[in-house]
N, C-alpha and C positions, 0 to 999 in steps of 0.2 A: 362441874361443868365448866367448858370448853369457851371458851373467846374465838368463833367465828373469826375467821382472819375479814379485810373487806375485801372489798371486790377490787380498788387497785391494786392489792394486792396479789391477783389470782393472775399468773402468767396467762390464760388463754385471755382472758378483758382485754393488755395488751397488744394481742396477737391479732385481734376484732380492730381494735384503734387503728393498727397501721395497714392491713386491709383495706380497711371504708377511706382512712387516708390517701392509701394508694388508687385505687378505682374511683376519687372526685381530683386527683390531680390527673386519672389519663380522661375521665371527660373531657375535663376544661383545656387538656389539652389541643385535643381534636379543634378545639373552636381556634387556635393561633392559624389552625394549616388552612379553614378554610377564608378566615381573612383573609389570608396571603393568595391564596388562589382569584378571590376576586380582585381585591387591591392592581393584582397582574391581568386580569382580564380588563377590569376595565382600562388598564395603563392601554394596552393593546390598543383598544377602541380610539383611546385618546389619539393616539398616533394614527391611527386609520383615517382619524377626520381630520388631522391639520396636514395630512401627506395628498389629498387632492385638491387642497384649499392651494401651495405651493405650483402643484403642475398647472394651477389654472392664472393662476400670473404671470406664468408663462406665454403661456401658448393667448392667441391673436383672438380678441371680442369674436364671438359668435354673433350672425344676427337676429334678433328676438323670434323668437318663436312665438305662435297664434298662444299656442295654449301653456299653461306653467307648468314648471317642471315639478312632477311629483316629487317629494322627498322619499329617505328611505325610510324615514321611522314614519308610526303612524298616530293618526291627531282622532281629538272624539269624533269627527263630522264621519271620517272614514269607518269607527270604530261600529258607531250607531247603520252605517250603513248595511254594516254586515245583518246577516239574518241566519240563524239554523236554519241546515237543508241546504247550502249552500258548499258547493266543489271546495278545495286547496284552491283551483285556479278562476272561480269566480273571484273568489277572497286576495290574492294575490292581483290582480288587473284595481282593483278596488284604491289595495295599498299600494302600489306601486313597487313591492320589492316582494323579498324571498324572506318567509320566517325561519327562525332558527329551529331547528329538532332541539326538543325540553325529553323526549321522555316518547316509544315506539315501543308496541306490543301487538304478538299477532301476526300472522302469517296476511305479507301482503296479496289484496283481492278477497281478502277474507270480510265479511261481515261482521268481523272480532276485531279486525286490522284496527288497532289505535293511535294515531300520531298527538303528539302536542306540542304546538308551536308557540315562540314568543316572537314579539315585534315590543321593539324601544321606542317610549315615547321620544317628544320632544322637548319635554320639564324634567328636571331632574328626580330621578330612579320611577319615571312616566312607564308605564310596560301595558301590553297588555297578553294575553295566556288565547289561543282556539283550540282545541280540542277536537279531534274529528274520529269519526268512525264508520267506517265503511264508504271511507268515502263523502262523508257527509259531516256538516259541522254540528252538531253535538250539543257543546254550550262556550261559552264566552264570558271573560274576566277580566275587568283593566283596572288598574289602579295610577293616580296621581293625570289621569287626562284633560285636557283641556278644551 
């Protein structure tokens, strides 16, 4: 009776091992590109935040306004004031700034036209996401708003 070859001595076993290793490497490689994109986006935001401060220092002092200036970020109080069924314009009026479009699907004007907007919060990583369908707020979520 012949002895069977060990699985480690069969050629097809090593082909499978190599394919699995390549697959794992391909999946792991995609994460680095995402992190690079996130880092570039974060750096651009930091630059944008520092540039207005420089111009404000050079300009003459403005007289004090009676209403406090609304920051371009969203606060927990603003988030809580937003209710389902509101239009995007009503939400922008509460927050004081336009949101960043994260995704959009469907034809504009149709009842199934869906847009997801995102606003940054004031803390590190704080944000809010609002989903509008047919021009009305359908859902909202937040992380880290104080």
